PDB file with one MODEL, atoms N, CA, C and O in Angstrom:
MODEL        1
ATOM      1  N   UNK A   1      28.804 -25.440  21.672  1.00  0.00           N
ATOM      2  CA  UNK A   1      29.212 -24.162  21.120  1.00  0.00           C
ATOM      3  C   UNK A   1      27.964 -23.450  20.567  1.00  0.00           C
ATOM      4  O   UNK A   1      27.237 -24.022  19.755  1.00  0.00           O
ATOM      5  N   UNK A   2      27.720 -22.228  20.997  1.00  0.00           N
ATOM      6  CA  UNK A   2      26.522 -21.508  20.504  1.00  0.00           C
ATOM      7  C   UNK A   2      26.686 -21.104  19.039  1.00  0.00           C
ATOM      8  O   UNK A   2      27.789 -20.870  18.544  1.00  0.00           O
ATOM      9  N   UNK A   3      25.541 -21.036  18.378  1.00  0.00           N
ATOM     10  CA  UNK A   3      25.530 -20.606  16.976  1.00  0.00           C
ATOM     11  C   UNK A   3      25.778 -19.106  16.895  1.00  0.00           C
ATOM     12  O   UNK A   3      25.385 -18.363  17.794  1.00  0.00           O
ATOM     13  N   UNK A   4      26.429 -18.656  15.824  1.00  0.00           N
ATOM     14  CA  UNK A   4      26.603 -17.207  15.648  1.00  0.00           C
ATOM     15  C   UNK A   4      25.256 -16.555  15.372  1.00  0.00           C
ATOM     16  O   UNK A   4      24.337 -17.223  14.899  1.00  0.00           O
ATOM     17  N   UNK A   5      25.122 -15.268  15.658  1.00  0.00           N
ATOM     18  CA  UNK A   5      23.845 -14.591  15.377  1.00  0.00           C
ATOM     19  C   UNK A   5      23.575 -14.584  13.874  1.00  0.00           C
ATOM     20  O   UNK A   5      24.507 -14.568  13.070  1.00  0.00           O
ATOM     21  N   UNK A   6      22.301 -14.595  13.504  1.00  0.00           N
ATOM     22  CA  UNK A   6      21.982 -14.575  12.070  1.00  0.00           C
ATOM     23  C   UNK A   6      22.471 -13.279  11.420  1.00  0.00           C
ATOM     24  O   UNK A   6      22.537 -12.228  12.056  1.00  0.00           O
ATOM     25  N   UNK A   7      22.806 -13.386  10.154  1.00  0.00           N
ATOM     26  CA  UNK A   7      23.256 -12.215   9.402  1.00  0.00           C
ATOM     27  C   UNK A   7      22.036 -11.368   9.064  1.00  0.00           C
ATOM     28  O   UNK A   7      21.050 -11.865   8.519  1.00  0.00           O
ATOM     29  N   UNK A   8      22.117 -10.085   9.396  1.00  0.00           N
ATOM     30  CA  UNK A   8      21.032  -9.159   9.037  1.00  0.00           C
ATOM     31  C   UNK A   8      21.435  -8.413   7.781  1.00  0.00           C
ATOM     32  O   UNK A   8      22.504  -7.807   7.710  1.00  0.00           O
ATOM     33  N   UNK A   9      20.578  -8.469   6.816  1.00  0.00           N
ATOM     34  CA  UNK A   9      20.818  -7.753   5.573  1.00  0.00           C
ATOM     35  C   UNK A   9      20.051  -6.441   5.629  1.00  0.00           C
ATOM     36  O   UNK A   9      18.940  -6.383   6.155  1.00  0.00           O
ATOM     37  N   UNK A  10      20.645  -5.400   5.089  1.00  0.00           N
ATOM     38  CA  UNK A  10      20.022  -4.083   5.099  1.00  0.00           C
ATOM     39  C   UNK A  10      19.498  -3.763   3.706  1.00  0.00           C
ATOM     40  O   UNK A  10      20.211  -3.892   2.711  1.00  0.00           O
ATOM     41  N   UNK A  11      18.246  -3.347   3.656  1.00  0.00           N
ATOM     42  CA  UNK A  11      17.632  -2.958   2.388  1.00  0.00           C
ATOM     43  C   UNK A  11      18.187  -1.607   1.974  1.00  0.00           C
ATOM     44  O   UNK A  11      18.165  -0.651   2.749  1.00  0.00           O
ATOM     45  N   UNK A  12      18.685  -1.536   0.747  1.00  0.00           N
ATOM     46  CA  UNK A  12      19.187  -0.259   0.222  1.00  0.00           C
ATOM     47  C   UNK A  12      18.042   0.549  -0.354  1.00  0.00           C
ATOM     48  O   UNK A  12      17.904   1.741  -0.080  1.00  0.00           O
ATOM     49  N   UNK A  13      17.210  -0.125  -1.170  1.00  0.00           N
ATOM     50  CA  UNK A  13      16.021   0.549  -1.710  1.00  0.00           C
ATOM     51  C   UNK A  13      15.040  -0.492  -2.230  1.00  0.00           C
ATOM     52  O   UNK A  13      15.384  -1.657  -2.426  1.00  0.00           O
ATOM     53  N   UNK A  14      13.826  -0.047  -2.445  1.00  0.00           N
ATOM     54  CA  UNK A  14      12.785  -0.888  -3.022  1.00  0.00           C
ATOM     55  C   UNK A  14      12.718  -0.559  -4.500  1.00  0.00           C
ATOM     56  O   UNK A  14      12.608   0.605  -4.885  1.00  0.00           O
ATOM     57  N   UNK A  15      12.785  -1.595  -5.325  1.00  0.00           N
ATOM     58  CA  UNK A  15      12.852  -1.386  -6.777  1.00  0.00           C
ATOM     59  C   UNK A  15      11.551  -1.668  -7.498  1.00  0.00           C
ATOM     60  O   UNK A  15      11.380  -1.237  -8.639  1.00  0.00           O
ATOM     61  N   UNK A  16      10.632  -2.376  -6.872  1.00  0.00           N
ATOM     62  CA  UNK A  16       9.382  -2.700  -7.550  1.00  0.00           C
ATOM     63  C   UNK A  16       8.374  -3.297  -6.591  1.00  0.00           C
ATOM     64  O   UNK A  16       8.697  -3.623  -5.449  1.00  0.00           O
ATOM     65  N   UNK A  17       7.151  -3.436  -7.069  1.00  0.00           N
ATOM     66  CA  UNK A  17       6.082  -4.052  -6.290  1.00  0.00           C
ATOM     67  C   UNK A  17       5.241  -4.885  -7.240  1.00  0.00           C
ATOM     68  O   UNK A  17       5.062  -4.528  -8.404  1.00  0.00           O
ATOM     69  N   UNK A  18       4.725  -6.004  -6.730  1.00  0.00           N
ATOM     70  CA  UNK A  18       3.814  -6.814  -7.527  1.00  0.00           C
ATOM     71  C   UNK A  18       2.770  -7.410  -6.598  1.00  0.00           C
ATOM     72  O   UNK A  18       3.008  -7.615  -5.408  1.00  0.00           O
ATOM     73  N   UNK A  19       1.613  -7.679  -7.176  1.00  0.00           N
ATOM     74  CA  UNK A  19       0.542  -8.331  -6.435  1.00  0.00           C
ATOM     75  C   UNK A  19       0.220  -9.612  -7.177  1.00  0.00           C
ATOM     76  O   UNK A  19      -0.268  -9.583  -8.307  1.00  0.00           O
ATOM     77  N   UNK A  20       0.494 -10.726  -6.539  1.00  0.00           N
ATOM     78  CA  UNK A  20       0.194 -12.010  -7.162  1.00  0.00           C
ATOM     79  C   UNK A  20      -1.211 -12.417  -6.737  1.00  0.00           C
ATOM     80  O   UNK A  20      -1.537 -12.443  -5.550  1.00  0.00           O
ATOM     81  N   UNK A  21      -2.018 -12.726  -7.711  1.00  0.00           N
ATOM     82  CA  UNK A  21      -3.416 -13.062  -7.445  1.00  0.00           C
ATOM     83  C   UNK A  21      -3.546 -14.524  -7.038  1.00  0.00           C
ATOM     84  O   UNK A  21      -2.998 -15.421  -7.678  1.00  0.00           O
ATOM     85  N   UNK A  22      -4.283 -14.733  -5.964  1.00  0.00           N
ATOM     86  CA  UNK A  22      -4.584 -16.086  -5.516  1.00  0.00           C
ATOM     87  C   UNK A  22      -6.016 -16.395  -5.903  1.00  0.00           C
ATOM     88  O   UNK A  22      -6.875 -15.514  -5.880  1.00  0.00           O
ATOM     89  N   UNK A  23      -6.273 -17.633  -6.253  1.00  0.00           N
ATOM     90  CA  UNK A  23      -7.617 -18.035  -6.625  1.00  0.00           C
ATOM     91  C   UNK A  23      -8.556 -17.898  -5.427  1.00  0.00           C
ATOM     92  O   UNK A  23      -8.321 -18.473  -4.364  1.00  0.00           O
ATOM     93  N   UNK A  24      -9.613 -17.131  -5.620  1.00  0.00           N
ATOM     94  CA  UNK A  24     -10.628 -16.977  -4.586  1.00  0.00           C
ATOM     95  C   UNK A  24     -10.196 -16.204  -3.361  1.00  0.00           C
ATOM     96  O   UNK A  24     -10.840 -16.304  -2.317  1.00  0.00           O
ATOM     97  N   UNK A  25      -9.128 -15.440  -3.456  1.00  0.00           N
ATOM     98  CA  UNK A  25      -8.670 -14.707  -2.278  1.00  0.00           C
ATOM     99  C   UNK A  25      -7.997 -13.412  -2.643  1.00  0.00           C
ATOM    100  O   UNK A  25      -7.918 -13.020  -3.808  1.00  0.00           O
ATOM    101  N   UNK A  26      -7.519 -12.767  -1.616  1.00  0.00           N
ATOM    102  CA  UNK A  26      -6.829 -11.495  -1.781  1.00  0.00           C
ATOM    103  C   UNK A  26      -5.426 -11.739  -2.324  1.00  0.00           C
ATOM    104  O   UNK A  26      -4.787 -12.735  -1.984  1.00  0.00           O
ATOM    105  N   UNK A  27      -4.953 -10.834  -3.161  1.00  0.00           N
ATOM    106  CA  UNK A  27      -3.616 -10.950  -3.715  1.00  0.00           C
ATOM    107  C   UNK A  27      -2.543 -10.746  -2.660  1.00  0.00           C
ATOM    108  O   UNK A  27      -2.775 -10.103  -1.637  1.00  0.00           O
ATOM    109  N   UNK A  28      -1.373 -11.295  -2.919  1.00  0.00           N
ATOM    110  CA  UNK A  28      -0.235 -11.176  -2.010  1.00  0.00           C
ATOM    111  C   UNK A  28       0.697 -10.097  -2.559  1.00  0.00           C
ATOM    112  O   UNK A  28       1.117 -10.164  -3.714  1.00  0.00           O
ATOM    113  N   UNK A  29       1.020  -9.094  -1.722  1.00  0.00           N
ATOM    114  CA  UNK A  29       1.884  -7.988  -2.125  1.00  0.00           C
ATOM    115  C   UNK A  29       3.333  -8.369  -1.830  1.00  0.00           C
ATOM    116  O   UNK A  29       3.662  -8.802  -0.725  1.00  0.00           O
ATOM    117  N   UNK A  30       4.199  -8.199  -2.843  1.00  0.00           N
ATOM    118  CA  UNK A  30       5.621  -8.452  -2.684  1.00  0.00           C
ATOM    119  C   UNK A  30       6.400  -7.269  -3.239  1.00  0.00           C
ATOM    120  O   UNK A  30       5.972  -6.613  -4.188  1.00  0.00           O
ATOM    121  N   UNK A  31       7.551  -7.010  -2.629  1.00  0.00           N
ATOM    122  CA  UNK A  31       8.411  -5.905  -3.047  1.00  0.00           C
ATOM    123  C   UNK A  31       9.753  -6.453  -3.513  1.00  0.00           C
ATOM    124  O   UNK A  31      10.301  -7.383  -2.921  1.00  0.00           O
ATOM    125  N   UNK A  32      10.275  -5.855  -4.590  1.00  0.00           N
ATOM    126  CA  UNK A  32      11.601  -6.210  -5.086  1.00  0.00           C
ATOM    127  C   UNK A  32      12.613  -5.353  -4.332  1.00  0.00           C
ATOM    128  O   UNK A  32      12.600  -4.126  -4.431  1.00  0.00           O
ATOM    129  N   UNK A  33      13.488  -6.011  -3.583  1.00  0.00           N
ATOM    130  CA  UNK A  33      14.427  -5.303  -2.722  1.00  0.00           C
ATOM    131  C   UNK A  33      15.842  -5.338  -3.267  1.00  0.00           C
ATOM    132  O   UNK A  33      16.322  -6.370  -3.736  1.00  0.00           O
ATOM    133  N   UNK A  34      16.497  -4.195  -3.195  1.00  0.00           N
ATOM    134  CA  UNK A  34      17.921  -4.047  -3.503  1.00  0.00           C
ATOM    135  C   UNK A  34      18.634  -4.055  -2.168  1.00  0.00           C
ATOM    136  O   UNK A  34      18.352  -3.223  -1.305  1.00  0.00           O
ATOM    137  N   UNK A  35      19.566  -4.996  -1.988  1.00  0.00           N
ATOM    138  CA  UNK A  35      20.270  -5.155  -0.718  1.00  0.00           C
ATOM    139  C   UNK A  35      21.566  -4.364  -0.721  1.00  0.00           C
ATOM    140  O   UNK A  35      22.294  -4.353  -1.714  1.00  0.00           O
ATOM    141  N   UNK A  36      21.846  -3.709   0.380  1.00  0.00           N
ATOM    142  CA  UNK A  36      23.067  -2.929   0.532  1.00  0.00           C
ATOM    143  C   UNK A  36      24.277  -3.851   0.403  1.00  0.00           C
ATOM    144  O   UNK A  36      24.346  -4.898   1.048  1.00  0.00           O
ATOM    145  N   UNK A  37      25.229  -3.448  -0.438  1.00  0.00           N
ATOM    146  CA  UNK A  37      26.454  -4.220  -0.627  1.00  0.00           C
ATOM    147  C   UNK A  37      26.315  -5.408  -1.547  1.00  0.00           C
ATOM    148  O   UNK A  37      27.254  -6.194  -1.676  1.00  0.00           O
ATOM    149  N   UNK A  38      25.162  -5.568  -2.197  1.00  0.00           N
ATOM    150  CA  UNK A  38      24.936  -6.701  -3.088  1.00  0.00           C
ATOM    151  C   UNK A  38      24.703  -6.220  -4.517  1.00  0.00           C
ATOM    152  O   UNK A  38      24.332  -5.070  -4.749  1.00  0.00           O
ATOM    153  N   UNK A  39      24.927  -7.116  -5.457  1.00  0.00           N
ATOM    154  CA  UNK A  39      24.715  -6.772  -6.862  1.00  0.00           C
ATOM    155  C   UNK A  39      23.233  -6.887  -7.217  1.00  0.00           C
ATOM    156  O   UNK A  39      22.434  -7.406  -6.438  1.00  0.00           O
ATOM    157  N   UNK A  40      22.881  -6.393  -8.406  1.00  0.00           N
ATOM    158  CA  UNK A  40      21.493  -6.485  -8.877  1.00  0.00           C
ATOM    159  C   UNK A  40      21.038  -7.938  -8.963  1.00  0.00           C
ATOM    160  O   UNK A  40      19.854  -8.225  -8.786  1.00  0.00           O
ATOM    161  N   UNK A  41      21.952  -8.848  -9.230  1.00  0.00           N
ATOM    162  CA  UNK A  41      21.607 -10.266  -9.335  1.00  0.00           C
ATOM    163  C   UNK A  41      21.113 -10.821  -7.994  1.00  0.00           C
ATOM    164  O   UNK A  41      20.457 -11.862  -7.959  1.00  0.00           O
ATOM    165  N   UNK A  42      21.421 -10.137  -6.902  1.00  0.00           N
ATOM    166  CA  UNK A  42      21.015 -10.587  -5.571  1.00  0.00           C
ATOM    167  C   UNK A  42      19.699  -9.976  -5.100  1.00  0.00           C
ATOM    168  O   UNK A  42      19.249 -10.262  -3.990  1.00  0.00           O
ATOM    169  N   UNK A  43      19.074  -9.133  -5.933  1.00  0.00           N
ATOM    170  CA  UNK A  43      17.778  -8.553  -5.577  1.00  0.00           C
ATOM    171  C   UNK A  43      16.774  -9.690  -5.373  1.00  0.00           C
ATOM    172  O   UNK A  43      16.823 -10.703  -6.071  1.00  0.00           O
ATOM    173  N   UNK A  44      15.865  -9.514  -4.411  1.00  0.00           N
ATOM    174  CA  UNK A  44      14.883 -10.562  -4.130  1.00  0.00           C
ATOM    175  C   UNK A  44      13.491  -9.972  -3.959  1.00  0.00           C
ATOM    176  O   UNK A  44      13.330  -8.823  -3.548  1.00  0.00           O
ATOM    177  N   UNK A  45      12.483 -10.787  -4.287  1.00  0.00           N
ATOM    178  CA  UNK A  45      11.096 -10.443  -4.021  1.00  0.00           C
ATOM    179  C   UNK A  45      10.775 -10.924  -2.613  1.00  0.00           C
ATOM    180  O   UNK A  45      10.983 -12.095  -2.293  1.00  0.00           O
ATOM    181  N   UNK A  46      10.267 -10.024  -1.765  1.00  0.00           N
ATOM    182  CA  UNK A  46       9.949 -10.369  -0.384  1.00  0.00           C
ATOM    183  C   UNK A  46       8.499  -9.977  -0.086  1.00  0.00           C
ATOM    184  O   UNK A  46       8.030  -8.930  -0.532  1.00  0.00           O
ATOM    185  N   UNK A  47       7.796 -10.820   0.667  1.00  0.00           N
ATOM    186  CA  UNK A  47       6.409 -10.494   1.009  1.00  0.00           C
ATOM    187  C   UNK A  47       6.325  -9.273   1.921  1.00  0.00           C
ATOM    188  O   UNK A  47       7.200  -9.029   2.752  1.00  0.00           O
ATOM    189  N   UNK A  48       5.261  -8.529   1.741  1.00  0.00           N
ATOM    190  CA  UNK A  48       5.049  -7.279   2.485  1.00  0.00           C
ATOM    191  C   UNK A  48       5.179  -7.481   3.996  1.00  0.00           C
ATOM    192  O   UNK A  48       5.749  -6.638   4.689  1.00  0.00           O
ATOM    193  N   UNK A  49       4.658  -8.582   4.500  1.00  0.00           N
ATOM    194  CA  UNK A  49       4.656  -8.797   5.948  1.00  0.00           C
ATOM    195  C   UNK A  49       6.052  -9.042   6.529  1.00  0.00           C
ATOM    196  O   UNK A  49       6.229  -8.963   7.745  1.00  0.00           O
ATOM    197  N   UNK A  50       7.034  -9.333   5.696  1.00  0.00           N
ATOM    198  CA  UNK A  50       8.394  -9.570   6.188  1.00  0.00           C
ATOM    199  C   UNK A  50       9.276  -8.319   6.143  1.00  0.00           C
ATOM    200  O   UNK A  50      10.408  -8.339   6.625  1.00  0.00           O
ATOM    201  N   UNK A  51       8.760  -7.237   5.566  1.00  0.00           N
ATOM    202  CA  UNK A  51       9.563  -6.025   5.452  1.00  0.00           C
ATOM    203  C   UNK A  51       9.701  -5.345   6.807  1.00  0.00           C
ATOM    204  O   UNK A  51       8.746  -5.284   7.581  1.00  0.00           O
ATOM    205  N   UNK A  52      10.871  -4.845   7.082  1.00  0.00           N
ATOM    206  CA  UNK A  52      11.112  -4.124   8.325  1.00  0.00           C
ATOM    207  C   UNK A  52      11.622  -2.725   8.057  1.00  0.00           C
ATOM    208  O   UNK A  52      12.433  -2.189   8.813  1.00  0.00           O
ATOM    209  N   UNK A  53      11.134  -2.133   6.960  1.00  0.00           N
ATOM    210  CA  UNK A  53      11.631  -0.806   6.569  1.00  0.00           C
ATOM    211  C   UNK A  53      10.453   0.093   6.163  1.00  0.00           C
ATOM    212  O   UNK A  53      10.292   0.410   4.984  1.00  0.00           O
ATOM    213  N   UNK A  54       9.632   0.500   7.137  1.00  0.00           N
ATOM    214  CA  UNK A  54       8.442   1.290   6.796  1.00  0.00           C
ATOM    215  C   UNK A  54       8.755   2.612   6.111  1.00  0.00           C
ATOM    216  O   UNK A  54       7.972   3.065   5.276  1.00  0.00           O
ATOM    217  N   UNK A  55       9.877   3.242   6.441  1.00  0.00           N
ATOM    218  CA  UNK A  55      10.230   4.514   5.795  1.00  0.00           C
ATOM    219  C   UNK A  55      10.511   4.313   4.310  1.00  0.00           C
ATOM    220  O   UNK A  55      10.061   5.100   3.478  1.00  0.00           O
ATOM    221  N   UNK A  56      11.259   3.250   3.976  1.00  0.00           N
ATOM    222  CA  UNK A  56      11.546   2.967   2.563  1.00  0.00           C
ATOM    223  C   UNK A  56      10.282   2.578   1.811  1.00  0.00           C
ATOM    224  O   UNK A  56      10.102   2.963   0.656  1.00  0.00           O
ATOM    225  N   UNK A  57       9.409   1.819   2.456  1.00  0.00           N
ATOM    226  CA  UNK A  57       8.155   1.414   1.819  1.00  0.00           C
ATOM    227  C   UNK A  57       7.302   2.639   1.510  1.00  0.00           C
ATOM    228  O   UNK A  57       6.783   2.768   0.401  1.00  0.00           O
ATOM    229  N   UNK A  58       7.155   3.529   2.467  1.00  0.00           N
ATOM    230  CA  UNK A  58       6.360   4.754   2.270  1.00  0.00           C
ATOM    231  C   UNK A  58       6.967   5.618   1.172  1.00  0.00           C
ATOM    232  O   UNK A  58       6.242   6.153   0.333  1.00  0.00           O
ATOM    233  N   UNK A  59       8.278   5.756   1.171  1.00  0.00           N
ATOM    234  CA  UNK A  59       8.966   6.559   0.151  1.00  0.00           C
ATOM    235  C   UNK A  59       8.751   5.955  -1.240  1.00  0.00           C
ATOM    236  O   UNK A  59       8.491   6.682  -2.198  1.00  0.00           O
ATOM    237  N   UNK A  60       8.859   4.637  -1.351  1.00  0.00           N
ATOM    238  CA  UNK A  60       8.647   3.975  -2.636  1.00  0.00           C
ATOM    239  C   UNK A  60       7.211   4.170  -3.115  1.00  0.00           C
ATOM    240  O   UNK A  60       6.987   4.534  -4.270  1.00  0.00           O
ATOM    241  N   UNK A  61       6.241   3.931  -2.241  1.00  0.00           N
ATOM    242  CA  UNK A  61       4.842   4.065  -2.643  1.00  0.00           C
ATOM    243  C   UNK A  61       4.522   5.501  -3.048  1.00  0.00           C
ATOM    244  O   UNK A  61       3.789   5.719  -4.012  1.00  0.00           O
ATOM    245  N   UNK A  62       5.061   6.480  -2.326  1.00  0.00           N
ATOM    246  CA  UNK A  62       4.838   7.881  -2.698  1.00  0.00           C
ATOM    247  C   UNK A  62       5.443   8.176  -4.063  1.00  0.00           C
ATOM    248  O   UNK A  62       4.858   8.923  -4.847  1.00  0.00           O
ATOM    249  N   UNK A  63       6.612   7.600  -4.360  1.00  0.00           N
ATOM    250  CA  UNK A  63       7.226   7.820  -5.673  1.00  0.00           C
ATOM    251  C   UNK A  63       6.366   7.237  -6.782  1.00  0.00           C
ATOM    252  O   UNK A  63       6.307   7.794  -7.878  1.00  0.00           O
ATOM    253  N   UNK A  64       5.696   6.118  -6.509  1.00  0.00           N
ATOM    254  CA  UNK A  64       4.828   5.509  -7.517  1.00  0.00           C
ATOM    255  C   UNK A  64       3.576   6.350  -7.741  1.00  0.00           C
ATOM    256  O   UNK A  64       3.114   6.502  -8.873  1.00  0.00           O
ATOM    257  N   UNK A  65       3.030   6.893  -6.655  1.00  0.00           N
ATOM    258  CA  UNK A  65       1.854   7.760  -6.773  1.00  0.00           C
ATOM    259  C   UNK A  65       2.217   9.000  -7.588  1.00  0.00           C
ATOM    260  O   UNK A  65       1.452   9.421  -8.456  1.00  0.00           O
ATOM    261  N   UNK A  66       3.384   9.583  -7.310  1.00  0.00           N
ATOM    262  CA  UNK A  66       3.840  10.765  -8.041  1.00  0.00           C
ATOM    263  C   UNK A  66       4.084  10.437  -9.518  1.00  0.00           C
ATOM    264  O   UNK A  66       3.694  11.204 -10.398  1.00  0.00           O
ATOM    265  N   UNK A  67       4.723   9.309  -9.784  1.00  0.00           N
ATOM    266  CA  UNK A  67       5.057   8.941 -11.158  1.00  0.00           C
ATOM    267  C   UNK A  67       3.821   8.602 -11.989  1.00  0.00           C
ATOM    268  O   UNK A  67       3.758   8.928 -13.175  1.00  0.00           O
ATOM    269  N   UNK A  68       2.848   7.954 -11.371  1.00  0.00           N
ATOM    270  CA  UNK A  68       1.694   7.483 -12.132  1.00  0.00           C
ATOM    271  C   UNK A  68       0.424   8.257 -11.869  1.00  0.00           C
ATOM    272  O   UNK A  68      -0.604   7.998 -12.496  1.00  0.00           O
ATOM    273  N   UNK A  69       0.481   9.216 -10.938  1.00  0.00           N
ATOM    274  CA  UNK A  69      -0.659  10.090 -10.699  1.00  0.00           C
ATOM    275  C   UNK A  69      -1.870   9.400 -10.141  1.00  0.00           C
ATOM    276  O   UNK A  69      -2.994   9.808 -10.435  1.00  0.00           O
ATOM    277  N   UNK A  70      -1.687   8.372  -9.349  1.00  0.00           N
ATOM    278  CA  UNK A  70      -2.811   7.662  -8.775  1.00  0.00           C
ATOM    279  C   UNK A  70      -2.448   7.143  -7.397  1.00  0.00           C
ATOM    280  O   UNK A  70      -1.280   6.935  -7.070  1.00  0.00           O
ATOM    281  N   UNK A  71      -3.485   6.941  -6.603  1.00  0.00           N
ATOM    282  CA  UNK A  71      -3.259   6.334  -5.277  1.00  0.00           C
ATOM    283  C   UNK A  71      -3.662   4.870  -5.298  1.00  0.00           C
ATOM    284  O   UNK A  71      -3.647   4.210  -4.258  1.00  0.00           O
ATOM    285  N   UNK A  72      -4.020   4.356  -6.459  1.00  0.00           N
ATOM    286  CA  UNK A  72      -4.415   2.955  -6.584  1.00  0.00           C
ATOM    287  C   UNK A  72      -3.246   2.148  -7.086  1.00  0.00           C
ATOM    288  O   UNK A  72      -3.014   2.060  -8.292  1.00  0.00           O
ATOM    289  N   UNK A  73      -2.515   1.563  -6.176  1.00  0.00           N
ATOM    290  CA  UNK A  73      -1.380   0.716  -6.548  1.00  0.00           C
ATOM    291  C   UNK A  73      -1.736  -0.724  -6.325  1.00  0.00           C
ATOM    292  O   UNK A  73      -0.918  -1.609  -6.576  1.00  0.00           O
TER     293      UNK A  73
ENDMDL
END
């Protein structure tokens, strides 16, 4: 019997960003994601390379630049 297809979750919005510093290397960028149809308790931090929502990412980053008046995030 074949397995059912994996469940795809849809990102509703990006709520935050953080850069975790690694010793001797470049920091890892992660975004706090709000999932469509899920509660705030289900929000998760996901690495930048796993995101599949470039429009939401660009919109979030632009909102941060506007809010903080800088392009250095």
